C-alpha positions, 0 to 999 in steps of 0.5 A: 427518525427525529432522534437520529436527526437530532443526535446528529445535529447534537454531534455536529455542534459538539464537533464544531465547538471542539475543532472550529466551524470551518473544520467541520464540513457537512455541505454537498460540495465539501464532502465530495472530495472525501468519498473516496481514496484511490480506489475510485471505482467505490465511492460513499459520501460521509455524514461528515468530514472533521479536520483536527489541529492535533492529538488533543483534538482527536481525542476529543473528537473520538470521544465525541463520536464515541458517547454518541455512537457514530462510526468513524474512519480515518483517513490520510493523504487519500492514496490508498488503493484498497478502499481502506479509507471509503467512509460511512454515509453514517459516520464521521470522516476523521480526516488527519491532514492537518497533522502535518509537523516533524517534531523532530529528527534525533541525529544522534539516535537516528530516528525521526518524530513525526505527526501522521499526516507528514508525507513520507517524502518529507522525511527523507528531505528533513533528515538528508541535511544529516546524512540520514533518510527513511529506507520505505519509499512507496511509489506515492511517496511525494503525496502519501502520508506517514499515518497512511503508511503505518495503516497499511504497513506501506512498503516501496522500492526498497522494502527488499533489503531494509523491510516495510514499514513495520521494519521501520518503525520505534514507536506510536502514540495511539487514540483508542475508541475512548479517547485514550492515548497508548504509547507503544514501543520506545526508543529502542529496536525492541521494548518489553511485553506484548508486541503491539506495536507490530499489531497496530501497524497494518491495522488500516485504522481500525484498532486505534487511531495514530497521532505521532510516530517515532521513524528509525532512520538509517546513515545515506549509503557510501554508494549506489549503483542502479542498472536496467536489464532488459529481457526479450521474454517477461518469464525471463526477467522474472526468473532472473529476480530469482536467480539474483537472490540465490547468488546471495545478492541482496539489492536495495531495489529489484523492480520488473517492468512489462512492454506496456508499462514500459511503453507507457512510463516512456511516452509520460517521463522520456527515461530512456526506456526500450520500448522494444523490450518485454521486460526490464529489470531495474536494480539498486545496489547500495553499501560501501564502495567495496560491498557495491563493487562486489555485488555488482560483478556478481550481478553482472554476470547472473543478468547475462546468464538469465538471458539479459539481452541489454545491460545499461548503468546509470552513470551520474545521480540524474542518470539514476534518478530519471531511471527510477522516474519512470518506475515512480511515474507507472501508475500515472502513466498507465492512467494515460493509456486507460480510461480506467485501471484496476491496481492489484496488489498480492505477494508470491514466493519469488521462485514462481513469478516467472510461472505467475505471469503466464497465468496472469497473461492468460486470465488477460486473454480470458477477459479480453482485458489488458495488463500492464505489470509493475511490481517489487519484484526482489519481494515477490510484491506484483501490481499488475494494472488491469486496463478497463473502460468503466463506461463500458457495460460489464467491464468493472466487474470483469476487472475486479473478476480478474483482480480476485483471480489473480489474488487467489492464484498468490494463495494457492503458489503460497502467497498473500492477497496483500503486500502492501496495500491492505485489504479494505474494501478491494480484497475482503472476499478473498479473505475469505479464500486465504483464511479459515473461519477459525482464524477470521473469528480470531481476527473479529475477536482481536477486533473487538479487544480494542473496539467492542462497539465496532466504531473504528472503521467498519466493515473493513479488512476481515469479512464475516463468516456470512458474507464468506459463505455467500463468496464461496457460494457466488463462486460455484454457483458462477462457475469461476472455479472452474477456469483452466487456470485456477484448476491446474493447481 
């Protein structure tokens, strides 16, 4: 015990020498703001928080922690929703918030070099005067950092047409667990050798720590049209999404909100949403004027054939922003109508949207918990918000079980347990549902190749086989698999 305390004291001294006294936090009142990410149901107070100023300091901190065999959890803006940045009591939380500079906007080559602490929205703001923008736009883009986007492979409203973070990256600079600096990717859309750039994207800080990112920028579209279609049944809206994609249209954005999320957003933002609708579908069309006009006519016909009760078009930039403002603010809006909510993130094939929504409603009645459905409908990325009250005994547990059932339904329908929020701590049990023991062993071997001592964000994303065995036994013991909505498949 004494030797561990001495080692911790020596580590503290060395970290202070690297970043300065005021950038190493150790007192309880300093540590509390870092005890969770956006998934506040899980909280752990870290041993220390370190805030380096540049990549050289990151290297030195990582080398120091490696020397003392101290776990490291990297953290960006803390907006993640899967517990990916949950710290460890015996570990260092490495905040990258001070690495917040846009290093270059390369207009000729349409790319940007940024540090990981740069906000997502700040990239497009800096690129806009040059007629460019960064396509991935998570709902938290006003606050979330690019480094966190890389760690979770974040998406957003425009991921249907323009892809996730991984599809908009050109290069990364990464610090390995022993402090080596790796450069992955390059200036072109593809580079020689193994695709380590894609491997690192979405790895949740378990393989390395990103200190610089080169992003692909796109020209601002010549024209954009935004439509909002109302439906009297939620399933109609889900089916309309499949009809739109089947018609050959690839909208820039295609989002669904159900009645509860519509009402919450309207009360909060006053976006002009029809609060009596069972669901609305928000759709962005962009491109050349000719392409947008052609797609617009086809979209209008498809929506009418799909049973839309009303279709509105934004006639100005202000009206368009107002329509999307309600969707962007849906999460905080729902937070105003419930003491707590549990945000899920799974994906399914688009053709099953309507069917899955029916099952979610059935599960909502089973668990007696309300659900507000908000999601990236175009690529089948569901974001059900399960409303609960943590002050009521058992409600958090029920919300977690409910969320687990939704993810298992996604897998049974041929989808995935995550679309953009990552696995973190939240979905680690459901990894046992989606992947076999051989696949999980492969993941562990890959992790070990980069981090043999398991110091980078340990205990996240990849469950042990023992954990999976215990989860399976618990499932059968609790009779959870006997729920009729799961037994049907």
